[in-house]
N, C-alpha and C positions, 0 to 999 in steps of 0.2 A: 420552362416546359414548352415543348413544340407540339402543335396540333398535328394529328396525322391526316395530312392533306391527301385525298384520294387521287389527285393529279400525279402523273408520272414525274419523277425527279430527273430532269434532264442534265443534272450535274452528277449523276450516278453513272459509272462506267458501264454497268450491266444494262441500264436503260438505253444508253447511247448505242451499244452494240446491237441490242435487239432491234432498235429503230432502224439501224443501217441494214440489218438482215431483212426485216419486213419490207422496207422500201425497195431494195434491190430484188427481192423475190417477186414483188408486184411488177416491177419493171420487166423482169424476165418473163413473167406470165403474159403481160401485155405484148411483148415482142413475139412470143410464140404464137399467140392468137393471130397476129397480123402477118405471120410468115408462112410461106408454103413449103419451105425446105430448110435444111440446116444452114446452107449458105446465106439465104435471106435472113434467117434468124440471127446469125452472128453479125452480119452487116447492120441489121436494124438495132441490135443491142449496143453495138459500138457507137452508132450515130446518136441514139437516144442518150447513152451514157455521157457523151460529150457535153451535153447541156443539163442532164438530170443530176449528175454527181455534184457539180458546183451548187445547184439549187439545194440539194440535200444537205450538203456541208454547211452552206450559209444558214440554212434553217436551224440546224443543230447548234451552230454557234450562237445565233440570236436567242434561241430557247435556253441555252446554257446561261447566257448573260441575264436573261429575263427571269430566271428561276426564283430569285428572292421576291420579286414582285408577284409571280404566280402563286407563291406560297401563302400570300396574304389575301388572295382572291377566293371568293366563293366558287364551288365547283363549276357551275355553268358559265360563270364570268371567265374562269380560267380557260375553259374549253374554247370559248369564243376568241380569247386572246391568242390561243395557240393556232387556231385557224388563221387569224389575221397575220400572225407572224410568218407562217409558212407561205401564205399567199403573197405577202410583202416581199419575202425573200425570192420567191418565184418570179415576181414581176421585175425585181432589180436585175436578176441574172438574165431574164429574157430581154430586157431593154439593153443590157450590155452585149449580149450575143447576137442581137438582131443584125447589126451591121456585118457581122462575121459570117453568120449562116443565112442562106436564103430560104425564107419560109414561104409556103404556098400563098397564103392570104391571111386576113385578120382572124379567120376561124381557128388558126393554129394556136393563137394565144388562148382562145376560149377553151379549146380541147385540152390544152395544158393545164389551165386552171382547174378544169373539171377533174382531170386525173389526179392533180395534187390534193384537191378536196377529198376525193374518194380514198386516196392512200392515207391521208391524215386521219380520216374517219375510221378506217380499218385499224390503223396503228393505235389510236386512242381506245378503240373498243377492245383491242387485245390487252392493253394494260389494265383496263377496267375489269375484264374477266380474270386476268392474272391476279389482281388484288382480291376479287371476290373469292377466288379459289383458296387463297391463303388466310383471309380474314377470320374464318372460324377458328384458327389456331389461337387467336387472342382470347376468345371466350373460353376455349378449351383449357388454356393455361390457367386462367383465373378459376375455373371450376375444379381442375385437378388440385391446385394449390389449396383451395377452400376445403375440398374433401379431405386432403391430407391433414389440414389443421383440425378438422373435427373428428379424426380418428379417435375412437374411444380411448385407446391406450394413451394417446398424446394428452388429451384433456384430463383424463383420470390422473396421470402422473403429475401433470402441471398443477392441478388443483390440490392434490395431496402434498406436493412440495410447498405450495403457498401456505396450506394450513399448518404445516410443520414449522413455518417461519413466523407465523402471526404473533406468537408470544415472545419468542426469543429474538427475532429480527423483524420487527413490524415494518421498518423502513424498506427493507429488501422485499418483503411480501408485497407492499404497496407498489414498488417499482415493477415486480413481476406481473401484477394485475394490469398495470398501465401498458406493459409491453404486449400483453395478450389483447388488450383492447385495441392498440395501435395496429397490431398484426391483422386482426379481423377487419379493421377499417380499410386498410390497404387492399386486402384480398377481395373485399366486397365492392370496391370502387370500379369504375369503368376504366380499365387499364389499357386504353388505346393510344395514348400519347407517350412519346419518349420522355424520360425523366433524367435528371442529373444523376451521375454515377454515385455521388455522395449520398443521395437519398436511398438508393438501393443498398449501399453499405450500411446505412443506419438501420434499415429494415432487417438486414442479415444479422447485425449485432443484437437486435432485440430477440430475433429467433433463437440465436445461439445462447443468449442468456437464459432463455426458457429451458432449452435442452440441457444446459449446464446444471440447472436445479436438480434434475433427476439422474444425469449421468455422472455428475460431480467430476472426480479426477480422471475418470475414464475418457473424458472428452477434453483434448487439448487443441487450441487454435493458434496457428501461427500467421499473423498478418504481415505481408510484405507489400505494403502499399505506399511507401514513401514517395514514389514517382507517379502516384495515381493522379490523373487529371480529374479533380472533383466535379468540374462543370461539363465533362463529356456526357453526351446524351446517349442513353441506351434504352432498349425496350424494358418496361417494368417487369418485375418478377423474372429477371433473367438469371441472376446469380443465386437468389434465395432457394429456388427449387434444386439447384445443383448441390448446395450446401445441405439441404434436407436429405437428398439422396446419399450424400457422403456420410451423414450420420446414421441413416436408417440401413443402408446397404454395406457401409464400411465399418463404422465404429460399434454399433450395437451388437453385431454377431461376434465380436472379439471380446473374450472375457477380460483381457487387460486394457481394452480400448485402444486408442491411438491418436494421432495428430492429423488434423485437417490443415493443409497449407493453402493459403489464398494469396496469390501473387498478381498484382496489377501494375502495368507499366505501359509507357508509350514508346513506339519506335516507327520512324518514318511516317509520322502523322496517322498511325494506327494505334488503337487501344488493344492491349492484350490482357485477357483475364485467364489465368491459369489456376485451376483448383485440383489439388491431389489429395488422396487419402488411402490408407491401407485397405486391402481387400483380400478375401479368401476365395481362391479359385473354385472351391467346392460349394460356395454360398449360392443357393437358388435365388436369393433375393435380387441378384444382379440382373435377372431377366427383366424385372419391372423397371429397371433403370432406363431402358431404351425408349420408353414412352415419353418421359420428360425430355430426353435428348432430341427426339424427333420433333416434338413440339417447339423446342427452342430453335432448331434449324429452320423450321417453317416461318417462325416469326422474324428471324434474322434475314431470311430471304425476302419477306414482305417489306421490311423497313430499309434494307441495304442492298438487296439483290446480290450480285456477284461480288460485292465488296466486302462481304463478311463471310466467315467460315467457322465451323466447329469441328474439332477433331478429338477423339477419345482414344487412349492407349492403356494397355495393361502390361506392365513390365515390373519384374522384381518385387512382386507383392504390393505394387502401388498402382492405383487407378487414377488416371489424369485426364482432365477435360481442358482443352485449350481453345478459347474463343478469340477470334480476331475480328475487329470491326473498325470502320473509319472513325477518326476523331472529329466529331461534329459537336458544335455548342451553340447552334443558332436555332 
């Protein structure tokens, strides 16, 4: 299990792209302040970029290589380390370019370090606020799932199903109670850390076992997970709410029930989770499905930025959700 480190992940493509955009925007802003006209602006941007771009690229390269170490640090230790790395990269490129470019005096280096310090601080503050904006999605996901679990009809039906089994199938009744206890334990935990995919699958099986008690033959499950990477890390409660929606919005409204298909596979170092279920276009319950999907999208953005995606489609009486995220196991 990996701790959710609030430091930006510089091995993430989205973080790298955002860093490049922020740094170059600050560079352009500084050039515009120091310029009196467009010609001066273009000339100044060109001259500054000649040394600034190598500094920026070297900083990102060093941060990328240092990410495993940054993950192990406390937040403020990591912040200091990031400043140290960017200043080190700046000093290296400055020393390399000094013989090539003629600088006015020693104050040029001090001004350069000051600008890099400010740019780094602004970039880190942006990522801090970015995470603060998405963090409530984690608590919201746990709350929504917990509220779903304590729906009166869910508890009522599960308890009735267990009571009906106590005499005839006591072992199955005991297993059902254990599944309910495990489900509540996970939902009430602090779900801020990535978890192995196998752990989420186990939770989903427990949930489906409870739903199977009341829906019986109306609920069929097709698992296509032979190519599943069990150690891949995903946000907790990622797949379970989707399965719950498939049961509530797809299977329950149909008198004959239906089949929920869960497919998990890897492709080009990406993990694909595909869930499909039958749906009725006239079913008003589908409106509530979007809340869970929006929450999952926010949590994917928080953990993986641009490297993860969620797409939902409705075709030929089937509702499908397709999640793609990077295959990480560290």
